[in-house]
N, C-alpha and C positions, 0 to 999 in steps of 0.2 A: 516794127521789126523785132524779131526775136534774137536771142544770142547767136544764132547761126547766120544771121544776116538776111533771112527771107522774110517776106511779109507774114504777119501773124496768121492770116486766113490760109495762106499756102502751107504754113507750118502745121496748122490744125488739120488740114486735109491730109497732109502727109502722115501725121500721127494716126489719124483714123484709118488710113490704108495699112499702116504698120500694125495697128491693133487688130484689124480684121485678118491680116496675113499671119499674125502670130497665133491665131486659134487653130487647133486646140492648144492652148498653153496649159501649163500645170500651175495651179494655185500653189504658191509656196506655203510651207508650214506656218510661217508668220502671218501670211494673208488669210489662211484658213482659220487660224486662231482669232484674228480680228473679226472675220465674218461670223464665226461661231459665237463670239461674245456679243456681237451686235444682234444676231438672231435671237439670242436669249433675252436681250433688253427689249427687242421688238415684241417678243412673246409676252413679256411681263406688261407691256403696254397694250396688249390685246390686238396687235396688228393682224389684219386678215391674212397677210402673206409675209411672215417674219423673215424668211430667207431672202425673198426679193428685196424687202426693205433693207436688209443687211447689205445686199449687193449694191443697192443704191448708195448706201452710206460709204461703201468701199470706193465707188467711183467718185462721189462728191468730195470725199476727204483724202483721197489717195491712200486708202487703207489706214486711215487715222494719222497720217503723217503731215497733213496740211497744218498751217499755222492756226487756222480757225479750230480745227479738231484738237490740237495740242493745248492751245490757250483757253478754249471755250467749250470743249466737249460738244461742239456744234458740227455734226456730221452731214447735215443736209443743206448747208448754206442758208440757214434760216436767218432772214433779216429781222431786225428788231421790230417788235409789235408796236402798234400805236400806243398801247398802255402797257409798258414793260412790266413783266413779272420777274424776269431774271435780269442779270447784269448785261452790260453792253460792251462790245469791242468795236473799235473803228479800224478797219483794215482795207487795203486796196483790193479791187476785184476787176474782172473783165466781164462785160456783158455783151451779148450778141444782139445788136439793135440795128434795124434797117440794113440787114445783110452784111454787117461788118462787126468785128469785135472792137469795143472801146474800153479804155481803162478809166476807172472811177473809184471813189471812196464810198464805203457803205458802213452802216451801223448794223452789227450782227449780234444775235443773242448769245450770251455767255451762260451755258448751262452748268449746274453743279455736278451732274452725273450724266452718263449715257442714257440711263432710264428716263431721266427728265427730258432729254433730247427726243427720244422716240415717242414718249407720251405727248409732248407738245406738238410734234410734227403731225401725229394722228389727230389730235384735237384741232389743229389748224386746218387739215383737210376736211374734217367733219364740219367745222364752223363755216368754212367757205364753200361748202358743197352747193349751196343755193346761189352763190355768186358766180362760181366757175363750173360750168357743166362737165368739164373734164374731171374735176375732183369727184363730183357726184357719180360719174361713170366709173371712175377708178374704184370708189368704195363699193360699188355694186358689181364689180368685175367677177367673172366666174373662173378666171385663171390668173396666175401670177403675171404672165406676159401681158394680158389685157390690162391688168392693174397698172403696170409700169408704163405701158404705152399711153394710157389715158392720163395718168398723173403727170407725165413728162410734157404733155402738150401745153401745160400752164406753169408747171413748177420751175422749169429751167429755160434759159434762153438758148441753150445748146440744142440745135435741131437734131443732133445724133444721140442725144442722151439715152433714150429708150433702147436703141440698138446696142449701145455700149453696156448698159446695165444687164440686158438680156444675155449678152455674150459672157459676161462675168458669171451670171447666175447659172447658165448652162454648164460652164466648166465646173463650178462649185457642186452642182447636182451630179454631174457626170462622175466626179471624183468619188462620190458616195456609192455610185453604181458599179464601180470597178472593183474586182476582187482584190483583196490585200496581197 
């Protein structure tokens, strides 16, 4: 149950509907600054689609306001590697497993900077491209939408992740296309 007394899955479904109904929303100046900063970090990491990666980070970290982002510069929900390079944070999480959300504890990577976060995320996708066909397809994608659709097949347990990221990205890009 969530704080409103509904089942978590019903609550998520309701939030998804609200999210879709709220588009086109306006990205706030604070959210735009977050995405801009993340896009710059993704560019420095040589990400093929830095704006889309920044929008992924916006969704995953609630525009940098999640505990994981604040305490660990971890914008993608990167769990700790088998052979840690960076520090570790142990925090609760929710995973979508067998058609339901469950609460669990997980070890997360604690990055020293956003640049390190984006670089490690891209290295992880590259390193695991031979293990996960979706990562290989994402790295070979010809469009930002194809990139996030492919990477989301394995990256997240949220079945609506790609749709959510694309909605954020479309609004972010649309704001650039509007005359001032």
